[in-house]
C-alpha positions, 0 to 999 in steps of 0.5 A: 101500687108499683114500687116506683110510685110508692118510693115517690109518694114516701119521698114526697111526704117525707120532704113536705113533712121535713120542710114543714117541721123546719119552718115551724121550728124557725118560726118558734125560735126566731127572735122578735125584731126590735120595733119602736113603740108607737105609743111612747113616741106619741105621748106628747100629742094632745089628740091622744091625751084628750081621748084618755 
């Protein structure tokens, strides 16, 4: 393998590894969005209480 091909391969592998690590880190550190609790909003509906 010539020098240019080796440099290209190592650069590509390094870039892919760095991007994968960056996005994995972002997934682990992102705070969850505050979503409304659909069950507490529907507590007064008779249809749901009949199933319990």
